N, C-alpha and C positions, 0 to 999 in steps of 0.2 A: 909757328911754320916759317918765321919769317929769316928773309934771307938770310940777315948780320949773323943770327944763330948758327944755321946749316953750314955758314963759310966758315967758322971758328975751328969746329972739327973737334968739337968736346964730345964727352961720351958723359952718360948720367948713370950710375949705379941705381939710384932709387927716382922713382917720380910717383909726384902725389899729382891726383889731379882732384880740385874741391870744386865741389857744385857739381858734378862727375854727374845728373838725372839729368843735368841741363844741355846737356849736349851732344851730338849727335855721335855715334858708332867712328865714321871718319875722322870726326873733330879728334877725339879718344886715343885712336889712333899714332895720329900726326907726334905724340911727344914720345912715342916707345923707339920712333927713330932712331933715338942715339943711346941707343945700345943700354937701356935698362932693364936690367934682370928682375927686376921687384916694383909692378905698380898698386899704390894702395887709393883708392877710388872712394871718396869723403861724398856720399849726395843722399836725399832723399827720396825712395821714388812715388812717396803721399805725394809729393807737390808736383809744380805744374812739371813735365817734358820739355824738350827742347822743340824750339819757335820754330816749325816748318811751314813755307807759307804753300806749298805745292799741294792741292788736295793727292791729286796724283803716285806724289812721292809718298805721301802719309798711307796711303793706300799699302805700298808696300815695306809700311813699318820702319821708313826714314825716320820718323821721329822719336823711332825707338832707343833710348841711350844702351851705351854697352853694359852698363852699371846693372840696368834692368833685364836686358840680355840672359849676363850672369846668373842675376838674381832668379832664374827659373831652374837652374839647377843647383846652387847654391845656396847656403843660409849666410845673408849678410852677419858678419856682427852689429848687433844693435845698440846705438849712444843711448844709455835709459836714463840721462840723465840731464834734467834740462835747468839754466841759469840764470834765465834772460826773463822769466814772465811771471806776475802773481799770482797764486799757485788759484786764486779763482780765475783768472785767465783761463789757465792749462789742462782743466780738471774736465772741460769739456772735449777737448781735440783729443786730450789723452785716452780717455773712455772708446770717443766714436773713430777714428784712427789708426791708433796706435794697440788697441785690447789694454788700455791702464797699465800698459808695462812702462808708459812716461812717467818717471818720479820726477819731484821736483827737487831742489839743489838745497842743504842748508842754508837756512835764514833767508832765502829767497824770497821773504815776505816783507819778513826785515827790513831787507835792503833796496824792495819796492813803495813800501809804506809811504805815502803821501798826504799833504795836508788836507784836499780834497777829498779826500774816503772817508771824511769824518759825513759829508751831508751826503743827504738822502740821493740827489740825483747826478751823483759823479760817484760814486762807488766803483772797486775793480772793477767790476762787470756788471753790462748793463745792455736790456733789448727794450730800445722803445718801437712800440708799437702804433703808426704814424696813420692814424683813422683815417683822415683827409686827406691822404697819398694818395696819387693818381700818376701813372708813368702816361709819358708823353714821348711819342720815336718823329725824331728830325725826320723830314720828308727829304734832304741833303745827303745827310749822313746813314739814315736808316739808322742810328743809334738812340739809345732812351735818355730819356731826364726825368724828376723827378722834382718838381718845384718843393713840393714844404718837405720833401729830406733835406734839403740846401736850406730854409730855413729852419730847420731843426739846428740842426747840424751848426749853422752861425748863433743860434740864443742860446749853444754850447759853449759854442768857444766866449762867446759873450759873457757868458755868467762866470766862467774861470775866471775869465782877465777883471771883472767887474769885483769877484771875491778876493781873486788873490792876485792885486795887484802888484802886490812887494815881491810876486817869484818872477824871475827871468824864465821866460816860457822858448825861447829862442832854440828854435830844430826839435823841442819837442813834442810834437803834436805834427798828427795826418791825416789828412780826410780823403779817403777811397773807394772807387767802386769800381764792378765791374767792367762799368761802360764808359767810353772813352768820350763822349758826347756830354753827361755825367761831371764827369772831373772834370772837363773843361770848362763846366755851364761855372760849379759851384768855383775856380778859382778867380770869373769873372765879378762872380756875385761877392764873392769875399772880398773884393778889392776894392771894387762898390762903395763897399757896407764899412771896411775897415782902415782903407788906402793902401797904397803903396807898401806900409813897413810890415804887411799880413806874411808877407813871404821870407820875413825873416822868423818867425814863430812858429806859420804852417806852408807845410807840404802837401801839394797835392799830385796825385796819380791815382794809375788802372790800378787793380791789386795785383796785375799781370808785372808792372812798373815795378812794384814796390816789393818784388822776392828777393830775398837776400837780404834784406835792410831792417833795422826795425826802429821804433818812437818811441817815445814815453806812453803818449795818449794818441791811441786809432781810434777814429770813427769813422765808420762802415753805411754807405750809402746805398743800402740794395736796389734800390728802383724799383725792380718790378712790382705791381699795385695795381693788380685787374684781377678779382675775383671769376671771371666769368672763364676766366682764359686756365690751360690746365700746366701751361708750361713755365715754367721762373729760367727758362734763358740760360745764360753765363754759370747761373746760381747754379743749377743744378753737377757740375762739374767737383766734385768733394774734391779734388785737389787744389782750385783753386781757392774754395772755400775753406781749405786747413792753412795756404797760406795767409790769407786774408785774415785769419784769425788767429795767426801765433806770431803778428808782427809786433803788437805792444808788449812793452816792458808791464807797466805799472794799472794802465786803465783802457779797456775795450769795450764800445758802445754802439750800440749797434742800430743803427736806422732801418724799419722795415714794417712791412703793411701785412701783419699778422695771417688774416684770412688768406692772401695769395699766396702765403709762403710754407701753408702748411699743409698746402695738396701736393711738396714734395718730400719722399721720406724721411731724407735727410733734417730739409729746414723743421719739418714737423719734430724729429729728437732734440734738434737745438732749442727749438720754443718748449717744450715738454718740458725741458731739464732748466731753464729758464724762470718759466713759469712758479715747477718746484722750488728753486733754490731763490725763492721771492726776487728774482733779476728782472723782471719783466713789468716797464712804467706804460701806458699810455697815455700819446702826446698830441 
Protein backbone atom coordinates (compact mmCIF):
# COMPACT_ATOMS: atom_id res chain seq x y z
CA UNK A 1 0.00 0.00 0.00
CA UNK A 2 3.06 2.27 -0.02
CA UNK A 3 2.71 5.39 -2.19
CA UNK A 4 6.02 4.65 -3.92
CA UNK A 5 4.78 1.31 -5.22
CA UNK A 6 1.40 2.61 -6.28
CA UNK A 7 3.02 5.48 -8.21
CA UNK A 8 5.22 3.17 -10.30
CA UNK A 9 2.33 1.81 -12.33
CA UNK A 10 3.67 -1.76 -12.22
CA UNK A 11 1.53 -4.90 -12.45
CA UNK A 12 2.10 -8.31 -10.89
CA UNK A 13 0.67 -11.44 -12.47
CA UNK A 14 1.12 -13.50 -9.28
CA UNK A 15 0.80 -12.40 -5.66
CA UNK A 16 2.10 -14.57 -2.81
CA UNK A 17 0.90 -13.67 0.70
CA UNK A 18 2.98 -15.24 3.47
CA UNK A 19 1.56 -15.54 7.01
CA UNK A 20 -1.83 -15.02 5.38
CA UNK A 21 -3.72 -16.02 8.53
CA UNK A 22 -2.18 -13.13 10.48
CA UNK A 23 -3.57 -10.31 8.36
CA UNK A 24 -7.10 -8.97 8.08
CA UNK A 25 -9.12 -9.42 4.91
CA UNK A 26 -8.62 -5.79 3.91
CA UNK A 27 -4.86 -6.17 4.26
CA UNK A 28 -4.97 -9.22 1.99
CA UNK A 29 -6.91 -7.30 -0.66
CA UNK A 30 -4.36 -4.44 -0.90
CA UNK A 31 -1.74 -6.30 -3.01
CA UNK A 32 -4.48 -7.58 -5.35
CA UNK A 33 -4.97 -4.05 -6.70
CA UNK A 34 -1.92 -4.48 -8.95
CA UNK A 35 -3.61 -6.67 -11.55
CA UNK A 36 -2.74 -10.08 -10.10
CA UNK A 37 -4.49 -13.00 -11.80
CA UNK A 38 -3.21 -15.58 -9.34
CA UNK A 39 -3.03 -15.30 -5.54
CA UNK A 40 -1.23 -17.85 -3.39
CA UNK A 41 -1.85 -17.60 0.35
CA UNK A 42 0.40 -19.42 2.80
CA UNK A 43 -0.52 -19.60 6.47
CA UNK A 44 -1.66 -21.71 9.39
CA UNK A 45 -5.27 -21.26 10.59
CA UNK A 46 -4.34 -23.29 13.68
CA UNK A 47 -2.09 -20.48 14.88
CA UNK A 48 -2.84 -16.93 16.00
CA UNK A 49 -5.27 -14.75 13.99
CA UNK A 50 -4.75 -11.08 13.02
CA UNK A 51 -4.22 -8.72 15.94
CA UNK A 52 -7.33 -6.55 16.23
CA UNK A 53 -7.52 -4.34 19.32
CA UNK A 54 -11.16 -3.31 18.93
CA UNK A 55 -13.58 -5.71 20.60
CA UNK A 56 -16.43 -4.24 18.56
CA UNK A 57 -14.58 -4.88 15.29
CA UNK A 58 -13.76 -8.43 16.37
CA UNK A 59 -17.43 -9.10 17.14
CA UNK A 60 -18.11 -8.39 13.45
CA UNK A 61 -15.33 -10.87 12.47
CA UNK A 62 -12.83 -8.18 11.45
CA UNK A 63 -10.18 -10.43 13.01
CA UNK A 64 -10.98 -13.17 10.50
CA UNK A 65 -8.42 -13.53 7.73
CA UNK A 66 -9.30 -13.99 4.07
CA UNK A 67 -7.55 -17.38 4.30
CA UNK A 68 -9.93 -18.55 7.06
CA UNK A 69 -13.00 -17.24 5.20
CA UNK A 70 -12.00 -19.19 2.09
CA UNK A 71 -11.12 -22.27 4.13
CA UNK A 72 -14.78 -22.59 5.11
CA UNK A 73 -15.71 -23.27 1.48
CA UNK A 74 -12.65 -25.01 0.06
CA UNK A 75 -10.06 -27.37 1.51
CA UNK A 76 -6.58 -25.82 1.53
CA UNK A 77 -3.54 -27.80 0.43
CA UNK A 78 -1.75 -29.03 3.55
CA UNK A 79 2.03 -28.78 3.66
CA UNK A 80 2.33 -31.93 5.75
CA UNK A 81 6.09 -32.31 6.22
CA UNK A 82 7.90 -30.31 8.88
CA UNK A 83 11.67 -29.76 8.74
CA UNK A 84 12.17 -27.67 11.89
CA UNK A 85 11.56 -29.74 15.01
CA UNK A 86 13.06 -32.80 16.61
CA UNK A 87 10.41 -35.54 16.38
CA UNK A 88 10.05 -35.57 20.19
CA UNK A 89 8.82 -31.98 19.95
CA UNK A 90 6.56 -32.37 16.90
CA UNK A 91 4.82 -35.51 18.18
CA UNK A 92 2.18 -33.85 20.39
CA UNK A 93 1.40 -30.84 18.11
CA UNK A 94 0.96 -33.19 15.14
CA UNK A 95 -1.43 -35.39 17.08
CA UNK A 96 -3.35 -32.55 18.75
CA UNK A 97 -3.57 -29.83 16.10
CA UNK A 98 -3.13 -31.65 12.78
CA UNK A 99 -4.83 -35.03 13.40
CA UNK A 100 -1.42 -36.76 13.19
CA UNK A 101 -1.10 -35.72 9.53
CA UNK A 102 2.06 -33.68 10.14
CA UNK A 103 5.09 -35.83 9.29
CA UNK A 104 8.76 -35.30 10.08
CA UNK A 105 11.21 -34.55 7.30
CA UNK A 106 14.08 -36.91 6.48
CA UNK A 107 16.92 -36.97 9.04
CA UNK A 108 15.21 -34.30 11.16
CA UNK A 109 16.36 -36.02 14.38
CA UNK A 110 19.94 -36.40 13.14
CA UNK A 111 20.11 -32.73 12.19
CA UNK A 112 18.61 -31.66 15.54
CA UNK A 113 20.62 -33.95 17.80
CA UNK A 114 22.59 -31.99 20.42
CA UNK A 115 25.10 -33.01 23.16
CA UNK A 116 22.80 -31.92 26.00
CA UNK A 117 20.15 -34.44 24.91
CA UNK A 118 22.20 -37.16 26.59
CA UNK A 119 21.51 -35.69 30.05
CA UNK A 120 18.32 -36.43 31.99
CA UNK A 121 17.14 -32.85 32.52
CA UNK A 122 17.83 -31.55 29.01
CA UNK A 123 16.27 -34.12 26.71
CA UNK A 124 14.54 -32.75 23.57
CA UNK A 125 11.10 -32.60 25.19
CA UNK A 126 10.34 -32.10 28.89
CA UNK A 127 7.49 -30.95 31.12
CA UNK A 128 8.71 -29.70 34.51
CA UNK A 129 6.00 -29.75 37.17
CA UNK A 130 6.82 -26.73 39.37
CA UNK A 131 5.10 -27.86 42.57
CA UNK A 132 5.87 -24.73 44.59
CA UNK A 133 5.01 -22.27 41.84
CA UNK A 134 2.26 -19.74 42.55
CA UNK A 135 0.82 -17.13 40.24
CA UNK A 136 0.79 -13.49 41.33
CA UNK A 137 -1.18 -10.72 39.65
CA UNK A 138 0.38 -7.33 39.17
CA UNK A 139 -1.79 -4.57 40.66
CA UNK A 140 -0.45 -2.16 38.06
CA UNK A 141 -0.77 -4.17 34.82
CA UNK A 142 -3.19 -6.91 35.98
CA UNK A 143 -0.87 -9.37 34.24
CA UNK A 144 0.53 -12.46 35.97
CA UNK A 145 3.98 -13.55 37.17
CA UNK A 146 5.32 -16.78 38.66
CA UNK A 147 8.64 -16.31 40.44
CA UNK A 148 9.37 -20.01 40.97
CA UNK A 149 9.10 -20.68 37.24
CA UNK A 150 11.56 -17.84 36.61
CA UNK A 151 13.95 -19.44 39.10
CA UNK A 152 13.74 -22.84 37.38
CA UNK A 153 14.21 -21.22 33.94
CA UNK A 154 17.41 -19.57 35.18
CA UNK A 155 18.61 -22.86 36.68
CA UNK A 156 18.07 -24.66 33.36
CA UNK A 157 20.04 -22.04 31.46
CA UNK A 158 22.81 -22.06 34.07
CA UNK A 159 22.86 -25.87 33.88
CA UNK A 160 23.42 -25.68 30.12
CA UNK A 161 26.15 -23.05 30.41
CA UNK A 162 27.95 -25.05 33.10
CA UNK A 163 27.74 -28.48 31.45
CA UNK A 164 28.49 -27.25 27.93
CA UNK A 165 30.77 -24.26 28.42
CA UNK A 166 32.51 -24.94 25.09
CA UNK A 167 29.30 -24.45 23.09
CA UNK A 168 28.36 -21.02 21.75
CA UNK A 169 24.71 -20.44 22.69
CA UNK A 170 24.49 -17.03 20.97
CA UNK A 171 20.86 -16.48 19.81
CA UNK A 172 20.02 -20.12 20.46
CA UNK A 173 17.68 -19.82 23.49
CA UNK A 174 14.20 -18.33 23.79
CA UNK A 175 12.39 -17.91 27.11
CA UNK A 176 8.71 -17.20 26.53
CA UNK A 177 5.43 -16.84 28.39
CA UNK A 178 1.81 -16.02 27.50
CA UNK A 179 2.02 -13.10 29.96
CA UNK A 180 3.84 -9.85 29.19
CA UNK A 181 4.55 -9.18 32.87
CA UNK A 182 6.26 -12.58 33.22
CA UNK A 183 8.35 -12.04 30.08
CA UNK A 184 9.50 -8.62 31.38
CA UNK A 185 10.23 -9.97 34.86
CA UNK A 186 12.21 -12.89 33.45
CA UNK A 187 14.36 -10.51 31.45
CA UNK A 188 15.11 -8.41 34.54
CA UNK A 189 15.91 -11.44 36.71
CA UNK A 190 18.18 -12.97 34.06
CA UNK A 191 20.04 -9.67 33.65
CA UNK A 192 20.49 -9.44 37.41
CA UNK A 193 21.85 -12.99 37.64
CA UNK A 194 23.92 -13.31 34.46
CA UNK A 195 24.73 -9.72 33.52
CA UNK A 196 24.06 -7.75 30.34
CA UNK A 197 25.71 -10.30 28.05
CA UNK A 198 22.86 -12.79 28.64
CA UNK A 199 20.77 -11.04 25.98
CA UNK A 200 23.23 -12.34 23.37
CA UNK A 201 22.27 -15.92 24.21
CA UNK A 202 18.67 -15.57 25.40
CA UNK A 203 15.68 -13.80 23.86
CA UNK A 204 12.71 -12.95 26.09
CA UNK A 205 9.22 -12.44 24.71
CA UNK A 206 5.55 -13.34 24.90
CA UNK A 207 4.27 -16.30 22.91
CA UNK A 208 2.40 -13.92 20.61
CA UNK A 209 5.56 -11.88 20.04
CA UNK A 210 7.49 -15.02 19.05
CA UNK A 211 5.10 -16.26 16.35
CA UNK A 212 6.91 -16.77 13.05
CA UNK A 213 10.30 -17.20 14.75
CA UNK A 214 12.30 -20.22 15.83
CA UNK A 215 15.03 -21.02 18.35
CA UNK A 216 17.18 -24.04 19.08
CA UNK A 217 15.95 -24.16 22.68
CA UNK A 218 12.62 -22.86 23.98
CA UNK A 219 11.66 -22.62 27.64
CA UNK A 220 7.95 -21.91 28.18
CA UNK A 221 6.79 -20.47 31.48
CA UNK A 222 3.05 -21.21 31.77
CA UNK A 223 2.69 -18.96 34.88
CA UNK A 224 -0.83 -19.98 35.89
CA UNK A 225 -0.62 -21.88 39.18
CA UNK A 226 -3.68 -21.80 41.40
CA UNK A 227 -5.52 -25.10 41.66
CA UNK A 228 -8.51 -23.39 43.32
CA UNK A 229 -9.33 -21.72 39.97
CA UNK A 230 -10.88 -23.44 36.98
CA UNK A 231 -9.48 -21.08 34.32
CA UNK A 232 -5.97 -21.14 32.86
CA UNK A 233 -6.35 -17.74 31.15
CA UNK A 234 -4.47 -17.22 27.90
CA UNK A 235 -3.34 -20.85 27.97
CA UNK A 236 -6.82 -22.05 26.99
CA UNK A 237 -6.35 -20.73 23.43
CA UNK A 238 -5.28 -23.73 21.33
CA UNK A 239 -3.78 -21.46 18.66
CA UNK A 240 -1.50 -19.73 21.15
CA UNK A 241 -0.51 -23.12 22.56
CA UNK A 242 0.27 -24.39 19.05
CA UNK A 243 2.56 -21.41 18.43
CA UNK A 244 4.39 -22.00 21.71
CA UNK A 245 4.91 -25.72 21.12
CA UNK A 246 6.25 -25.45 17.57
CA UNK A 247 8.91 -22.73 17.88
CA UNK A 248 11.76 -24.93 19.15
CA UNK A 249 14.09 -26.84 16.85
CA UNK A 250 16.07 -29.08 19.21
CA UNK A 251 14.71 -28.65 22.75
CA UNK A 252 11.31 -27.75 24.21
CA UNK A 253 11.07 -27.42 28.00
CA UNK A 254 7.71 -26.52 29.55
CA UNK A 255 7.47 -25.12 33.08
CA UNK A 256 4.01 -25.44 34.59
CA UNK A 257 1.91 -26.32 37.61
CA UNK A 258 0.37 -29.69 36.80
CA UNK A 259 -2.56 -29.55 39.27
CA UNK A 260 -3.71 -26.23 37.83
CA UNK A 261 -3.21 -27.02 34.15
CA UNK A 262 -4.91 -30.44 34.07
CA UNK A 263 -8.28 -28.74 34.59
CA UNK A 264 -8.07 -27.61 30.98
CA UNK A 265 -8.76 -30.43 28.48
CA UNK A 266 -5.98 -29.49 26.10
CA UNK A 267 -3.34 -29.19 28.82
CA UNK A 268 -4.64 -32.38 30.40
CA UNK A 269 -3.90 -34.22 27.15
CA UNK A 270 -0.42 -32.66 26.93
CA UNK A 271 0.45 -33.62 30.51
CA UNK A 272 -0.93 -37.16 30.08
CA UNK A 273 1.11 -37.53 26.90
CA UNK A 274 4.27 -36.28 28.66
CA UNK A 275 3.74 -38.76 31.50
CA UNK A 276 3.17 -41.67 29.12
CA UNK A 277 6.33 -40.81 27.20
CA UNK A 278 8.46 -40.45 30.34
CA UNK A 279 8.98 -36.72 29.69
CA UNK A 280 7.67 -35.47 33.04
CA UNK A 281 9.97 -34.14 35.77
CA UNK A 282 9.00 -32.78 39.20
CA UNK A 283 10.89 -29.60 40.08
